[in-house]
TILUM-592625 format. One record per atom (N, C-alpha, C): x negated, y, z; atom name. Coordinates in Angstrom, 2 decimals, padded with zeros to 5 digits. Layout:
<atoms>
+---------+---------+---------+------+
|       X |       Y |       Z | atom |
+---------+---------+---------+------+
|       X |       Y |       Z |   CA |
...
+---------+---------+---------+------+
</atoms>
This chain:
<atoms>
+---------+---------+---------+------+
|       X |       Y |       Z | atom |
+---------+---------+---------+------+
| -108.71 | -116.70 | -027.90 |    N |
| -108.01 | -117.49 | -026.89 |   CA |
| -107.73 | -118.92 | -027.37 |    C |
| -108.74 | -119.74 | -027.42 |    N |
| -108.52 | -121.15 | -027.73 |   CA |
| -107.97 | -121.81 | -026.48 |    C |
| -107.02 | -122.68 | -026.66 |    N |
| -106.27 | -123.24 | -025.54 |   CA |
| -107.11 | -124.24 | -024.76 |    C |
| -107.14 | -124.05 | -023.46 |    N |
| -107.78 | -125.01 | -022.55 |   CA |
| -106.72 | -125.68 | -021.69 |    C |
| -105.65 | -124.95 | -021.36 |    N |
| -104.58 | -125.45 | -020.51 |   CA |
| -103.50 | -126.07 | -021.39 |    C |
| -103.37 | -127.36 | -021.40 |    N |
| -102.43 | -128.04 | -022.28 |   CA |
| -100.97 | -127.85 | -021.87 |    C |
| -100.72 | -127.25 | -020.70 |    N |
| -099.35 | -126.95 | -020.29 |   CA |
| -098.83 | -125.67 | -020.95 |    C |
| -099.72 | -124.90 | -021.51 |    N |
| -099.36 | -123.64 | -022.13 |   CA |
| -098.77 | -123.88 | -023.53 |    C |
| -097.81 | -123.05 | -023.95 |    N |
| -097.25 | -123.18 | -025.30 |   CA |
| -098.28 | -122.69 | -026.31 |    C |
| -098.32 | -123.38 | -027.45 |    N |
| -099.36 | -123.07 | -028.43 |   CA |
| -098.79 | -122.94 | -029.84 |    C |
| -099.63 | -122.36 | -030.70 |    N |
| -099.40 | -122.32 | -032.14 |   CA |
| -100.56 | -123.08 | -032.77 |    C |
| -100.29 | -123.64 | -033.92 |    N |
| -101.32 | -124.35 | -034.66 |   CA |
| -101.57 | -123.59 | -035.96 |    C |
| -102.84 | -123.30 | -036.23 |    N |
| -103.19 | -122.47 | -037.39 |   CA |
| -104.11 | -123.21 | -038.36 |    C |
| -103.85 | -123.00 | -039.65 |    N |
| -104.74 | -123.41 | -040.72 |   CA |
| -105.29 | -122.12 | -041.32 |    C |
| -106.62 | -122.01 | -041.38 |    N |
| -107.26 | -120.77 | -041.80 |   CA |
| -108.28 | -121.08 | -042.90 |    C |
| -108.32 | -120.22 | -043.92 |    N |
| -109.35 | -120.31 | -044.95 |   CA |
| -110.12 | -119.00 | -045.01 |    C |
| -111.44 | -119.11 | -045.02 |    N |
| -112.32 | -117.96 | -045.16 |   CA |
| -113.20 | -118.20 | -046.38 |    C |
| -113.27 | -117.21 | -047.27 |    N |
| -114.12 | -117.32 | -048.45 |   CA |
| -115.43 | -116.60 | -048.16 |    C |
| -116.52 | -117.31 | -048.37 |    N |
| -117.87 | -116.77 | -048.20 |   CA |
| -118.51 | -116.61 | -049.56 |    C |
| -118.97 | -115.40 | -049.86 |    N |
| -119.72 | -115.15 | -051.08 |   CA |
| -121.17 | -114.92 | -050.67 |    C |
| -122.04 | -115.78 | -051.19 |    N |
| -123.45 | -115.76 | -050.83 |   CA |
| -124.24 | -115.71 | -052.14 |    C |
| -124.61 | -114.50 | -052.54 |    N |
| -125.26 | -114.35 | -053.85 |   CA |
| -124.25 | -114.66 | -054.94 |    C |
| -124.59 | -115.57 | -055.82 |    N |
| -123.69 | -115.95 | -056.91 |   CA |
| -122.80 | -117.13 | -056.53 |    C |
| -122.97 | -117.67 | -055.35 |    N |
| -122.20 | -118.84 | -054.92 |   CA |
| -121.05 | -118.43 | -054.02 |    C |
| -119.99 | -119.22 | -054.10 |    N |
| -118.82 | -118.97 | -053.26 |   CA |
| -118.42 | -120.27 | -052.56 |    C |
| -118.11 | -120.15 | -051.28 |    N |
| -117.74 | -121.30 | -050.47 |   CA |
| -116.42 | -121.00 | -049.77 |    C |
| -115.61 | -122.03 | -049.57 |    N |
| -114.38 | -121.88 | -048.81 |   CA |
| -114.52 | -122.68 | -047.52 |    C |
| -114.36 | -122.00 | -046.40 |    N |
| -114.39 | -122.64 | -045.09 |   CA |
| -112.95 | -122.86 | -044.65 |    C |
| -112.62 | -124.09 | -044.29 |    N |
| -111.29 | -124.41 | -043.80 |   CA |
| -111.39 | -124.69 | -042.30 |    C |
| -110.54 | -124.02 | -041.52 |    N |
| -110.64 | -124.08 | -040.07 |   CA |
| -109.26 | -124.35 | -039.48 |    C |
| -109.21 | -125.19 | -038.47 |    N |
| -107.98 | -125.44 | -037.71 |   CA |
| -108.18 | -124.91 | -036.31 |    C |
| -107.14 | -124.26 | -035.77 |    N |
| -107.22 | -123.77 | -034.40 |   CA |
| -105.87 | -123.93 | -033.72 |    C |
| -105.94 | -124.28 | -032.44 |    N |
| -104.77 | -124.30 | -031.57 |   CA |
| -104.94 | -123.08 | -030.66 |    C |
| -103.97 | -122.15 | -030.74 |    N |
| -104.08 | -120.89 | -030.01 |   CA |
| -102.82 | -120.64 | -029.19 |    C |
| -102.90 | -119.69 | -028.30 |    N |
| -101.77 | -119.33 | -027.45 |   CA |
| -100.60 | -118.82 | -028.30 |    C |
| -099.40 | -119.22 | -027.94 |    N |
| -098.21 | -118.74 | -028.64 |   CA |
| -097.99 | -117.25 | -028.36 |    C |
| -098.71 | -116.69 | -027.41 |    N |
| -098.60 | -115.26 | -027.10 |   CA |
| -099.28 | -114.38 | -028.16 |    C |
| -100.07 | -114.97 | -029.02 |    N |
| -100.70 | -114.21 | -030.09 |   CA |
| -099.62 | -113.88 | -031.12 |    C |
| -099.37 | -112.59 | -031.31 |    N |
| -098.27 | -112.19 | -032.20 |   CA |
| -098.74 | -111.95 | -033.63 |    C |
| -099.98 | -111.50 | -033.81 |    N |
| -100.49 | -111.24 | -035.15 |   CA |
| -101.60 | -112.25 | -035.46 |    C |
| -101.21 | -113.38 | -036.04 |    N |
| -102.19 | -114.45 | -036.29 |   CA |
| -103.22 | -114.05 | -037.34 |    C |
| -102.82 | -113.19 | -038.28 |    N |
| -103.76 | -112.75 | -039.31 |   CA |
| -104.88 | -111.92 | -038.70 |    C |
| -104.52 | -110.98 | -037.87 |    N |
| -105.52 | -110.14 | -037.21 |   CA |
| -106.40 | -110.99 | -036.29 |    C |
| -105.79 | -111.92 | -035.55 |    N |
| -106.56 | -112.79 | -034.67 |   CA |
| -107.57 | -113.62 | -035.47 |    C |
| -107.12 | -114.21 | -036.58 |    N |
| -108.01 | -115.05 | -037.40 |   CA |
| -109.13 | -114.23 | -038.02 |    C |
| -108.82 | -113.01 | -038.44 |    N |
| -109.85 | -112.16 | -039.04 |   CA |
| -110.94 | -111.83 | -038.02 |    C |
| -110.55 | -111.43 | -036.83 |    N |
| -111.52 | -111.01 | -035.81 |   CA |
| -112.24 | -112.18 | -035.14 |    C |
| -111.56 | -113.33 | -035.01 |    N |
| -112.14 | -114.44 | -034.26 |   CA |
| -112.74 | -115.54 | -035.14 |    C |
| -112.32 | -115.63 | -036.38 |    N |
| -112.83 | -116.68 | -037.26 |   CA |
| -113.66 | -116.08 | -038.40 |    C |
| -113.04 | -115.24 | -039.23 |    N |
| -113.75 | -114.68 | -040.40 |   CA |
| -114.97 | -113.87 | -040.00 |    C |
| -114.85 | -113.11 | -038.91 |    N |
| -115.97 | -112.27 | -038.48 |   CA |
| -117.13 | -113.06 | -037.90 |    C |
| -116.91 | -114.33 | -037.58 |    N |
| -117.98 | -115.12 | -036.97 |   CA |
| -118.37 | -116.35 | -037.75 |    C |
| -117.87 | -116.49 | -038.96 |    N |
| -118.10 | -117.73 | -039.72 |   CA |
| -119.56 | -117.89 | -040.14 |    C |
| -120.26 | -116.78 | -040.36 |    N |
| -121.63 | -116.88 | -040.87 |   CA |
| -122.68 | -116.61 | -039.80 |    C |
| -122.34 | -115.83 | -038.85 |    N |
| -123.32 | -115.49 | -037.82 |   CA |
| -122.80 | -114.35 | -036.98 |    C |
| -123.72 | -113.71 | -036.27 |    N |
| -123.25 | -112.64 | -035.41 |   CA |
| -123.54 | -111.27 | -036.00 |    C |
| -122.85 | -110.28 | -035.45 |    N |
| -123.01 | -108.88 | -035.80 |   CA |
| -122.72 | -108.56 | -037.27 |    C |
| -121.54 | -108.94 | -037.77 |    N |
| -121.19 | -108.54 | -039.13 |   CA |
| -120.74 | -107.08 | -039.17 |    C |
| -120.72 | -106.53 | -040.35 |    N |
| -120.26 | -105.17 | -040.55 |   CA |
| -118.97 | -105.25 | -041.38 |    C |
| -117.89 | -104.63 | -040.89 |    N |
| -116.63 | -104.67 | -041.62 |   CA |
| -116.62 | -103.55 | -042.66 |    C |
| -116.53 | -103.95 | -043.93 |    N |
| -116.50 | -103.01 | -045.04 |   CA |
| -115.29 | -103.36 | -045.91 |    C |
| -114.32 | -102.46 | -045.94 |    N |
| -113.11 | -102.65 | -046.75 |   CA |
| -112.42 | -103.98 | -046.47 |    C |
| -112.34 | -104.36 | -045.20 |    N |
| -111.64 | -105.58 | -044.82 |   CA |
| -112.42 | -106.86 | -045.02 |    C |
| -113.69 | -106.75 | -045.39 |    N |
| -114.55 | -107.92 | -045.57 |   CA |
| -115.70 | -107.80 | -044.58 |    C |
| -116.21 | -108.94 | -044.15 |    N |
| -117.31 | -108.97 | -043.19 |   CA |
| -118.62 | -109.18 | -043.93 |    C |
| -119.53 | -108.22 | -043.79 |    N |
| -120.83 | -108.28 | -044.48 |   CA |
| -121.95 | -108.64 | -043.52 |    C |
| -122.85 | -109.46 | -044.01 |    N |
| -124.04 | -109.87 | -043.26 |   CA |
| -125.27 | -109.57 | -044.11 |    C |
| -126.39 | -109.35 | -043.47 |    N |
| -127.66 | -109.11 | -044.16 |   CA |
| -127.53 | -108.03 | -045.23 |    C |
| -126.97 | -106.89 | -044.84 |    N |
| -126.81 | -105.75 | -045.75 |   CA |
| -126.03 | -106.11 | -047.02 |    C |
| -125.01 | -106.91 | -046.87 |    N |
| -124.14 | -107.24 | -048.00 |   CA |
| -124.54 | -108.45 | -048.81 |    C |
| -125.62 | -109.14 | -048.42 |    N |
| -126.03 | -110.34 | -049.16 |   CA |
| -125.00 | -111.45 | -049.02 |    C |
| -124.36 | -111.51 | -047.86 |    N |
| -123.33 | -112.51 | -047.60 |   CA |
| -122.06 | -111.76 | -047.19 |    C |
| -120.95 | -112.13 | -047.82 |    N |
| -119.66 | -111.50 | -047.52 |   CA |
| -118.65 | -112.59 | -047.18 |    C |
| -117.96 | -112.42 | -046.06 |    N |
| -116.91 | -113.35 | -045.65 |   CA |
| -115.58 | -112.60 | -045.60 |    C |
| -114.55 | -113.22 | -046.14 |    N |
| -113.24 | -112.58 | -046.18 |   CA |
| -112.16 | -113.59 | -045.82 |    C |
| -111.26 | -113.17 | -044.96 |    N |
| -110.12 | -114.01 | -044.61 |   CA |
| -109.26 | -114.16 | -045.85 |    C |
| -109.01 | -115.40 | -046.25 |    N |
| -108.25 | -115.67 | -047.47 |   CA |
| -106.82 | -116.11 | -047.16 |    C |
| -106.68 | -116.99 | -046.16 |    N |
| -105.35 | -117.55 | -045.88 |   CA |
| -105.23 | -117.89 | -044.41 |    C |
| -104.06 | -117.60 | -043.84 |    N |
| -103.73 | -118.01 | -042.47 |   CA |
| -102.31 | -118.53 | -042.51 |    C |
| -102.12 | -119.73 | -042.02 |    N |
| -100.79 | -120.32 | -041.99 |   CA |
| -100.53 | -120.94 | -040.62 |    C |
| -099.34 | -120.70 | -040.09 |    N |
| -098.94 | -121.43 | -038.90 |   CA |
| -098.39 | -122.77 | -039.37 |    C |
| -098.88 | -123.85 | -038.80 |    N |
| -098.47 | -125.19 | -039.21 |   CA |
| -097.87 | -125.93 | -038.00 |    C |
| -097.26 | -127.06 | -038.28 |    N |
| -096.67 | -127.84 | -037.20 |   CA |
| -097.75 | -128.65 | -036.48 |    C |
| -097.41 | -129.16 | -035.32 |    N |
| -098.34 | -129.98 | -034.56 |   CA |
| -098.69 | -131.24 | -035.36 |    C |
| -097.72 | -131.84 | -036.03 |    N |
| -097.97 | -133.03 | -036.83 |   CA |
| -098.94 | -132.71 | -037.98 |    C |
| -098.72 | -131.60 | -038.68 |    N |
| -099.63 | -131.20 | -039.76 |   CA |
| -101.04 | -130.98 | -039.21 |    C |
| -101.12 | -130.34 | -038.07 |    N |
| -102.41 | -130.09 | -037.42 |   CA |
| -103.12 | -131.41 | -037.12 |    C |
| -102.39 | -132.35 | -036.54 |    N |
| -102.99 | -133.64 | -036.19 |   CA |
| -103.46 | -134.41 | -037.40 |    C |
| -102.71 | -134.35 | -038.50 |    N |
| -103.14 | -135.02 | -039.73 |   CA |
| -104.36 | -134.32 | -040.33 |    C |
| -104.32 | -132.99 | -040.39 |    N |
| -105.45 | -132.25 | -040.97 |   CA |
| -106.74 | -132.39 | -040.18 |    C |
| -106.64 | -132.60 | -038.87 |    N |
| -107.87 | -132.76 | -038.07 |   CA |
| -108.66 | -134.00 | -038.49 |    C |
| -108.01 | -134.92 | -039.18 |    N |
| -108.71 | -136.12 | -039.67 |   CA |
| -109.60 | -135.78 | -040.86 |    C |
| -109.32 | -134.66 | -041.54 |    N |
| -110.05 | -134.29 | -042.74 |   CA |
| -110.86 | -133.01 | -042.61 |    C |
| -110.48 | -132.14 | -041.69 |    N |
| -111.16 | -130.86 | -041.49 |   CA |
| -111.73 | -130.84 | -040.09 |    C |
| -113.03 | -130.58 | -040.00 |    N |
| -113.66 | -130.54 | -038.68 |   CA |
| -114.19 | -129.19 | -038.37 |    C |
+---------+---------+---------+------+
</atoms>
């Protein structure tokens, strides 16, 4: 539920997903403005961000999302609710 109606109350999230691809590891930093009706931001971020960071149809194994039979693994590392000001500043550096 990414916000389209600006009259709706929102939460601002900073999310980090760690991708392990062979011997390499990458950190994806993501900002999202979501409905304030979302009560479990960790679960939302895991299902909507971590599960789709690399591609489609991942397999959830022990709380990590696997792609290509385990060649690539994505895991939700951090989710933080941030202020609107923090969100606006971070959008200048994270796309």
